[in-house]
A tleap script that builds the chain and sets N, CA, C and O, in Angstrom:
source leaprc.protein.ff14SB
mol = sequence {
  NMET ILE TRP GLN MET ARG THR THR LEU ASP
  ILE ASP ASP ASP LEU MET GLU ARG LEU ILE
  GLU ARG HIE ARG ASP LEU SER LYS THR GLU
  ALA ILE GLU THR ALA ILE ARG CYS TYR LEU
  GLN ARG ASP ALA ALA ASP ARG LEU ARG ALA
  LEU ALA GLY GLN LEU ASP VAL GLU ASP VAL
  SER ALA GLU LEU ARG ARG ALA ASP ARG THR
  CTHR
}
set mol.1.N position { 14.653 -5.841 6.919 }
set mol.1.CA position { 14.698 -6.906 7.892 }
set mol.1.C position { 14.460 -6.309 9.275 }
set mol.1.O position { 15.083 -5.310 9.635 }
set mol.2.N position { 13.585 -6.900 10.034 }
set mol.2.CA position { 13.273 -6.434 11.379 }
set mol.2.C position { 13.954 -7.338 12.387 }
set mol.2.O position { 13.802 -8.559 12.352 }
set mol.3.N position { 14.699 -6.728 13.277 }
set mol.3.CA position { 15.377 -7.478 14.328 }
set mol.3.C position { 14.567 -7.358 15.604 }
set mol.3.O position { 14.127 -6.270 15.976 }
set mol.4.N position { 14.380 -8.459 16.254 }
set mol.4.CA position { 13.686 -8.453 17.532 }
set mol.4.C position { 14.577 -9.101 18.570 }
set mol.4.O position { 15.313 -10.045 18.284 }
set mol.5.N position { 14.495 -8.576 19.781 }
set mol.5.CA position { 15.304 -9.100 20.867 }
set mol.5.C position { 14.374 -9.566 21.982 }
set mol.5.O position { 13.512 -8.810 22.430 }
set mol.6.N position { 14.539 -10.760 22.410 }
set mol.6.CA position { 13.766 -11.282 23.532 }
set mol.6.C position { 14.555 -10.944 24.798 }
set mol.6.O position { 15.735 -11.272 24.922 }
set mol.7.N position { 13.874 -10.282 25.728 }
set mol.7.CA position { 14.516 -9.829 26.949 }
set mol.7.C position { 13.621 -10.138 28.141 }
set mol.7.O position { 12.403 -9.976 28.069 }
set mol.8.N position { 14.213 -10.573 29.211 }
set mol.8.CA position { 13.480 -10.795 30.447 }
set mol.8.C position { 13.704 -9.592 31.351 }
set mol.8.O position { 14.841 -9.210 31.628 }
set mol.9.N position { 12.594 -8.995 31.811 }
set mol.9.CA position { 12.687 -7.814 32.661 }
set mol.9.C position { 11.911 -8.043 33.953 }
set mol.9.O position { 10.874 -8.706 33.959 }
set mol.10.N position { 12.421 -7.493 35.033 }
set mol.10.CA position { 11.689 -7.470 36.301 }
set mol.10.C position { 11.099 -6.077 36.436 }
set mol.10.O position { 11.794 -5.125 36.791 }
set mol.11.N position { 9.803 -5.970 36.147 }
set mol.11.CA position { 9.125 -4.677 36.186 }
set mol.11.C position { 8.161 -4.672 37.362 }
set mol.11.O position { 7.429 -5.637 37.582 }
set mol.12.N position { 8.167 -3.594 38.103 }
set mol.12.CA position { 7.272 -3.428 39.234 }
set mol.12.C position { 5.835 -3.694 38.786 }
set mol.12.O position { 5.370 -3.122 37.801 }
set mol.13.N position { 5.142 -4.560 39.512 }
set mol.13.CA position { 3.775 -4.951 39.146 }
set mol.13.C position { 2.835 -3.758 39.064 }
set mol.13.O position { 2.034 -3.670 38.134 }
set mol.14.N position { 2.919 -2.832 40.025 }
set mol.14.CA position { 2.051 -1.663 40.026 }
set mol.14.C position { 2.308 -0.792 38.799 }
set mol.14.O position { 1.374 -0.283 38.180 }
set mol.15.N position { 3.578 -0.629 38.458 }
set mol.15.CA position { 3.946 0.163 37.289 }
set mol.15.C position { 3.407 -0.466 36.003 }
set mol.15.O position { 2.876 0.224 35.134 }
set mol.16.N position { 3.550 -1.764 35.903 }
set mol.16.CA position { 3.058 -2.474 34.721 }
set mol.16.C position { 1.541 -2.398 34.638 }
set mol.16.O position { 0.984 -2.204 33.558 }
set mol.17.N position { 0.878 -2.549 35.763 }
set mol.17.CA position { -0.581 -2.488 35.806 }
set mol.17.C position { -1.079 -1.111 35.360 }
set mol.17.O position { -2.047 -1.009 34.607 }
set mol.18.N position { -0.406 -0.049 35.833 }
set mol.18.CA position { -0.796 1.306 35.438 }
set mol.18.C position { -0.586 1.533 33.949 }
set mol.18.O position { -1.386 2.208 33.301 }
set mol.19.N position { 0.489 0.972 33.406 }
set mol.19.CA position { 0.746 1.106 31.976 }
set mol.19.C position { -0.332 0.399 31.164 }
set mol.19.O position { -0.847 0.960 30.197 }
set mol.20.N position { -0.672 -0.805 31.543 }
set mol.20.CA position { -1.690 -1.588 30.837 }
set mol.20.C position { -3.059 -0.910 30.947 }
set mol.20.O position { -3.835 -0.936 29.992 }
set mol.21.N position { -3.366 -0.302 32.106 }
set mol.21.CA position { -4.639 0.406 32.262 }
set mol.21.C position { -4.760 1.562 31.273 }
set mol.21.O position { -5.855 1.852 30.790 }
set mol.22.N position { -3.665 2.209 30.975 }
set mol.22.CA position { -3.681 3.341 30.038 }
set mol.22.C position { -3.700 2.895 28.590 }
set mol.22.O position { -4.081 3.662 27.705 }
set mol.23.N position { -3.294 1.667 28.344 }
set mol.23.CA position { -3.211 1.149 26.973 }
set mol.23.C position { -3.903 -0.207 26.905 }
set mol.23.O position { -3.275 -1.209 26.564 }
set mol.24.N position { -5.177 -0.243 27.224 }
set mol.24.CA position { -5.941 -1.489 27.285 }
set mol.24.C position { -6.004 -2.218 25.940 }
set mol.24.O position { -6.151 -3.439 25.903 }
set mol.25.N position { -5.892 -1.477 24.843 }
set mol.25.CA position { -5.997 -2.090 23.522 }
set mol.25.C position { -4.673 -2.684 23.037 }
set mol.25.O position { -4.622 -3.281 21.962 }
set mol.26.N position { -3.606 -2.527 23.820 }
set mol.26.CA position { -2.294 -3.027 23.417 }
set mol.26.C position { -1.884 -4.232 24.263 }
set mol.26.O position { -2.312 -4.386 25.407 }
set mol.27.N position { -1.051 -5.072 23.672 }
set mol.27.CA position { -0.456 -6.161 24.452 }
set mol.27.C position { 0.592 -5.549 25.385 }
set mol.27.O position { 0.932 -4.373 25.255 }
set mol.28.N position { 1.098 -6.345 26.321 }
set mol.28.CA position { 2.136 -5.846 27.221 }
set mol.28.C position { 3.363 -5.394 26.424 }
set mol.28.O position { 3.944 -4.344 26.698 }
set mol.29.N position { 3.738 -6.196 25.446 }
set mol.29.CA position { 4.900 -5.854 24.621 }
set mol.29.C position { 4.672 -4.536 23.899 }
set mol.29.O position { 5.539 -3.663 23.898 }
set mol.30.N position { 3.493 -4.392 23.279 }
set mol.30.CA position { 3.191 -3.156 22.554 }
set mol.30.C position { 3.157 -1.957 23.500 }
set mol.30.O position { 3.628 -0.876 23.147 }
set mol.31.N position { 2.606 -2.139 24.691 }
set mol.31.CA position { 2.538 -1.049 25.666 }
set mol.31.C position { 3.939 -0.622 26.103 }
set mol.31.O position { 4.226 0.571 26.203 }
set mol.32.N position { 4.796 -1.585 26.358 }
set mol.32.CA position { 6.169 -1.270 26.770 }
set mol.32.C position { 6.923 -0.597 25.626 }
set mol.32.O position { 7.642 0.377 25.848 }
set mol.33.N position { 6.765 -1.107 24.403 }
set mol.33.CA position { 7.422 -0.495 23.249 }
set mol.33.C position { 6.934 0.938 23.055 }
set mol.33.O position { 7.730 1.827 22.752 }
set mol.34.N position { 5.637 1.168 23.228 }
set mol.34.CA position { 5.082 2.518 23.111 }
set mol.34.C position { 5.678 3.435 24.172 }
set mol.34.O position { 6.043 4.575 23.884 }
set mol.35.N position { 5.772 2.935 25.392 }
set mol.35.CA position { 6.346 3.729 26.481 }
set mol.35.C position { 7.806 4.069 26.203 }
set mol.35.O position { 8.238 5.194 26.454 }
set mol.36.N position { 8.563 3.115 25.691 }
set mol.36.CA position { 9.973 3.363 25.379 }
set mol.36.C position { 10.088 4.388 24.260 }
set mol.36.O position { 10.910 5.302 24.336 }
set mol.37.N position { 9.260 4.241 23.210 }
set mol.37.CA position { 9.284 5.219 22.105 }
set mol.37.C position { 8.969 6.624 22.614 }
set mol.37.O position { 9.646 7.586 22.253 }
set mol.38.N position { 7.939 6.740 23.453 }
set mol.38.CA position { 7.567 8.045 24.012 }
set mol.38.C position { 8.708 8.639 24.824 }
set mol.38.O position { 9.006 9.829 24.717 }
set mol.39.N position { 9.343 7.802 25.634 }
set mol.39.CA position { 10.478 8.274 26.422 }
set mol.39.C position { 11.599 8.783 25.511 }
set mol.39.O position { 12.150 9.859 25.743 }
set mol.40.N position { 11.929 8.015 24.486 }
set mol.40.CA position { 13.017 8.397 23.590 }
set mol.40.C position { 12.696 9.679 22.825 }
set mol.40.O position { 13.580 10.508 22.611 }
set mol.41.N position { 11.431 9.850 22.410 }
set mol.41.CA position { 11.034 11.077 21.726 }
set mol.41.C position { 11.153 12.280 22.653 }
set mol.41.O position { 11.677 13.324 22.266 }
set mol.42.N position { 10.664 12.124 23.881 }
set mol.42.CA position { 10.746 13.229 24.835 }
set mol.42.C position { 12.199 13.549 25.157 }
set mol.42.O position { 12.574 14.718 25.248 }
set mol.43.N position { 13.019 12.518 25.331 }
set mol.43.CA position { 14.431 12.724 25.631 }
set mol.43.C position { 15.136 13.440 24.476 }
set mol.43.O position { 15.965 14.322 24.703 }
set mol.44.N position { 14.807 13.062 23.241 }
set mol.44.CA position { 15.411 13.719 22.082 }
set mol.44.C position { 15.021 15.195 22.041 }
set mol.44.O position { 15.857 16.054 21.761 }
set mol.45.N position { 13.753 15.488 22.321 }
set mol.45.CA position { 13.297 16.881 22.339 }
set mol.45.C position { 13.987 17.658 23.457 }
set mol.45.O position { 14.382 18.807 23.259 }
set mol.46.N position { 14.136 17.043 24.625 }
set mol.46.CA position { 14.829 17.700 25.741 }
set mol.46.C position { 16.280 18.000 25.379 }
set mol.46.O position { 16.790 19.078 25.685 }
set mol.47.N position { 16.935 17.057 24.735 }
set mol.47.CA position { 18.332 17.261 24.339 }
set mol.47.C position { 18.443 18.387 23.312 }
set mol.47.O position { 19.374 19.191 23.358 }
set mol.48.N position { 17.490 18.435 22.391 }
set mol.48.CA position { 17.493 19.488 21.384 }
set mol.48.C position { 17.268 20.846 22.038 }
set mol.48.O position { 17.937 21.820 21.695 }
set mol.49.N position { 16.322 20.913 22.985 }
set mol.49.CA position { 16.083 22.172 23.701 }
set mol.49.C position { 17.322 22.608 24.480 }
set mol.49.O position { 17.596 23.802 24.595 }
set mol.50.N position { 18.059 21.658 25.006 }
set mol.50.CA position { 19.272 21.983 25.763 }
set mol.50.C position { 20.328 22.633 24.879 }
set mol.50.O position { 21.200 23.347 25.374 }
set mol.51.N position { 20.255 22.390 23.583 }
set mol.51.CA position { 21.211 22.993 22.657 }
set mol.51.C position { 20.846 24.427 22.286 }
set mol.51.O position { 21.640 25.126 21.656 }
set mol.52.N position { 19.649 24.868 22.674 }
set mol.52.CA position { 19.195 26.212 22.311 }
set mol.52.C position { 20.214 27.255 22.752 }
set mol.52.O position { 20.652 27.273 23.902 }
set mol.53.N position { 20.577 28.117 21.817 }
set mol.53.CA position { 21.525 29.182 22.107 }
set mol.53.C position { 22.971 28.756 22.041 }
set mol.53.O position { 23.861 29.587 22.225 }
set mol.54.N position { 23.232 27.502 21.786 }
set mol.54.CA position { 24.613 27.024 21.748 }
set mol.54.C position { 25.163 26.914 20.331 }
set mol.54.O position { 26.354 26.666 20.143 }
set mol.55.N position { 24.303 27.098 19.340 }
set mol.55.CA position { 24.738 27.002 17.956 }
set mol.55.C position { 24.494 28.322 17.249 }
set mol.55.O position { 23.445 28.937 17.438 }
set mol.56.N position { 25.443 28.769 16.439 }
set mol.56.CA position { 25.246 29.953 15.616 }
set mol.56.C position { 24.634 29.503 14.301 }
set mol.56.O position { 25.174 28.642 13.605 }
set mol.57.N position { 23.501 30.100 13.977 }
set mol.57.CA position { 22.802 29.759 12.747 }
set mol.57.C position { 22.726 31.012 11.888 }
set mol.57.O position { 22.239 32.054 12.325 }
set mol.58.N position { 23.206 30.894 10.682 }
set mol.58.CA position { 23.175 32.024 9.761 }
set mol.58.C position { 21.871 31.968 8.972 }
set mol.58.O position { 21.562 30.961 8.335 }
set mol.59.N position { 21.119 33.049 9.020 }
set mol.59.CA position { 19.854 33.128 8.299 }
set mol.59.C position { 20.133 33.506 6.852 }
set mol.59.O position { 20.481 34.650 6.559 }
set mol.60.N position { 19.981 32.549 5.952 }
set mol.60.CA position { 20.227 32.784 4.529 }
set mol.60.C position { 18.927 32.770 3.737 }
set mol.60.O position { 18.944 32.676 2.510 }
set mol.61.N position { 17.801 32.862 4.438 }
set mol.61.CA position { 16.514 32.763 3.757 }
set mol.61.C position { 16.304 33.883 2.749 }
set mol.61.O position { 15.797 33.630 1.656 }
set mol.62.N position { 16.681 35.120 3.086 }
set mol.62.CA position { 16.517 36.240 2.147 }
set mol.62.C position { 17.375 36.018 0.905 }
set mol.62.O position { 16.936 36.266 -0.217 }
set mol.63.N position { 18.578 35.557 1.114 }
set mol.63.CA position { 19.480 35.278 -0.011 }
set mol.63.C position { 18.905 34.175 -0.908 }
set mol.63.O position { 18.975 34.278 -2.133 }
set mol.64.N position { 18.345 33.138 -0.317 }
set mol.64.CA position { 17.758 32.058 -1.090 }
set mol.64.C position { 16.519 32.536 -1.859 }
set mol.64.O position { 16.305 32.136 -3.003 }
set mol.65.N position { 15.706 33.391 -1.230 }
set mol.65.CA position { 14.544 33.930 -1.939 }
set mol.65.C position { 14.970 34.770 -3.133 }
set mol.65.O position { 14.370 34.686 -4.205 }
set mol.66.N position { 16.031 35.599 -2.942 }
set mol.66.CA position { 16.545 36.414 -4.055 }
set mol.66.C position { 17.040 35.515 -5.185 }
set mol.66.O position { 16.746 35.766 -6.354 }
set mol.67.N position { 17.775 34.491 -4.847 }
set mol.67.CA position { 18.312 33.578 -5.856 }
set mol.67.C position { 17.173 32.838 -6.558 }
set mol.67.O position { 17.256 32.579 -7.759 }
set mol.68.N position { 16.129 32.501 -5.836 }
set mol.68.CA position { 14.993 31.788 -6.413 }
set mol.68.C position { 14.257 32.647 -7.417 }
set mol.68.O position { 13.751 32.138 -8.417 }
set mol.69.N position { 14.189 33.936 -7.164 }
set mol.69.CA position { 13.485 34.866 -8.073 }
set mol.69.C position { 14.239 35.063 -9.383 }
set mol.69.O position { 13.641 35.395 -10.407 }
set mol.70.N position { 15.554 34.856 -9.347 }
set mol.70.CA position { 16.355 35.098 -10.556 }
set mol.70.C position { 16.500 33.852 -11.417 }
set mol.70.O position { 17.009 33.933 -12.535 }
set mol.71.N position { 16.068 32.720 -10.924 }
set mol.71.CA position { 16.225 31.508 -11.730 }
set mol.71.C position { 14.935 31.115 -12.390 }
set mol.71.O position { 14.889 30.115 -13.108 }
savepdb mol mol.pdb
quit
């Protein structure tokens, strides 16, 4: 099931025009959804990069390869 939300937004005309110019083949809704998805993807990557060096990761790849050879 797909949920959709109707929302009224006040978006700067120049900003909207620039977005539509870059995505001429999309409707306004599709262009805004694409922009939001891109923002969320970039934000997720930034958050992941911020975690670099903060987690201890044990490399068990050699152990897994050894176990794989014996089975």
